[in-house]
C-alpha angles and dihedrals in degrees: 000000000000135000095245092057091050093049088050091047091054092042086058090054096251125145118248122227126236093256091051094051091046088053092053097046097042090044094053095041089049094048096248095112114056126230094252094057095044089048088055090052093049092050097048089046089049094050099038100036138236123245126224094266092052091047089053091048093049091049091049094048092049091046092051093049085081139022132284119237108231111216098174089115087073110086097195121077112275116219122181126198132203131188122201088220138261147171114289091000102153093147096119091059090057099033100053097058093036095055092040090055087060092062100266123122114235118197114181131182101191138187142230133247112304120192109307094350128089126238127233091221092053092051092050091046089059086072109089110257097000112146123207096165094086126162115239090251091053090049091051091050091054090051092049095046104039106005096242138079136162118198142161126251111280129207088257094058113081097316090182088067095058094048094043094045091053088056094044088052092061098035099056093246100115100101100063118114099222090052093045090048093051092045094051098040097044086064099037093047091051087069105071093221122155095238142354128223116205123204103199112191121215127191146054092315096047133079088238100060099186134044089241090057093046093049089048091055092044091051092049093050092048095044095048092040092055089058086066090052093247123136112238132179130177139200120201108217133187123260102172088114133024114278112247120343106287125080113178136058109271090029089058092048088055090049088049093055093044089052092049086053089056098261100118124161103240097247094049090047091053095051095042095051093046089053095042090050090050091051092047090051091049089051092050089239091126136012103220143028089248091058092044093052091047091051092046091050090048093053090050093047096047093048096240095119090053091046090054089051090054090049090052091051092049093047091051097043100259123147104255091198090080088076088075102019114050092178087078087070123080113280132197121237099222131051117192124181124221106218124198115248093208144013120260144088124304105250100179144347125216095228094179090058091050090054089050091050089056090047092052090049088057102259092120141031127267089182134011089258096053113121111226122232101219098193101056128086145094141289112212109211102174128049136190110297096021120130111237128188126214110274092019119130116262096176143342124234118213109197141163092203113058095205091052087049091053091050090049090055091054093048093048093052088056091047092065122076111200127182138157091253116104116243132192120239114256122267106238102199114054112167142006119212135182131159091286106024142062115174140154113258108259104165 
């Protein structure tokens, strides 16, 4: 068996065996197969396709390149959650302590900013002292002590994924469902949780632009995940506008705290409670979405979700004083308002452009080496369907470079489409999927 023959086999549109895929993954991860050959494999697989068996074999090989994290020492049900990424998506920061406060253990291995989307780890690292680079033992201690922990991917967890993703990123092979499936599941399956909930974003601010694409990814994740005997459920949620109001790291931390205090923006509340209810059902903590929402609301009202957030901060080195004093978080120097040029209803928002504006301000990374500016970002004041009057504020730009701030204002003005025609607000939860069901969300 050699790499050339396997590239040729895939070029000729033949399926690879489990042993052949294991050879490729272990060879590349171990440095025996050079970048140029594995790049060729990625491209021919991207162009000629991979079937379900091959996707399973790829996921398994990437998973087994590292070690699994045994969580059997935790008595409570362990439910993980993954988002496919969006603009203003700070749900994990709210959801993890909220669900943990309900008696469910929530282990999360999260990611960083990717393209126009923000990263959970970057948001948390805007908190003074907060550590995401936990060892596996520290992560386990947090789960044992307080039932929640959020950490970055370590060298022990699916190392093949990190190396392969870096190559996909520079060979235009990122947006392919079998590769995405293997990448996500190799990390999620390494955590021996009882079930995984996926939040797959769909819309102009998501990687999956259409409902069909989002459903396709969700089905692939559930189908391959079930081959590993792991229960998986997915919600398809809307990303045709930023989620909540804040876009940017410390700004999203503030919105997280405000939400845990009960001051949710309506759309963020809708998505958070749908996801928390799904996790509570998976854990057997409640039997219905109604029950799940009632329990979630109760934990917000009685302050237990916020207390769990403070415990997570304390356990991971974060300054707990930020919960009451937001000035301890990074702040931008300049505040520029985006004023509507006419009266009408917001018809659409170019959410991808809004994500790119945040990136240009410094809230994300253009390269791996880019240093994030934690204080910059945007506050989105008007959403799709809202009535806006001429001169009213559509959004606020928070910048540390005045010229970049002015450019951001221009781009944001062009990102809003406003007309006299009335428009409904966007539905935030679109579909529910499990191994047997695909249905429109009707709660």
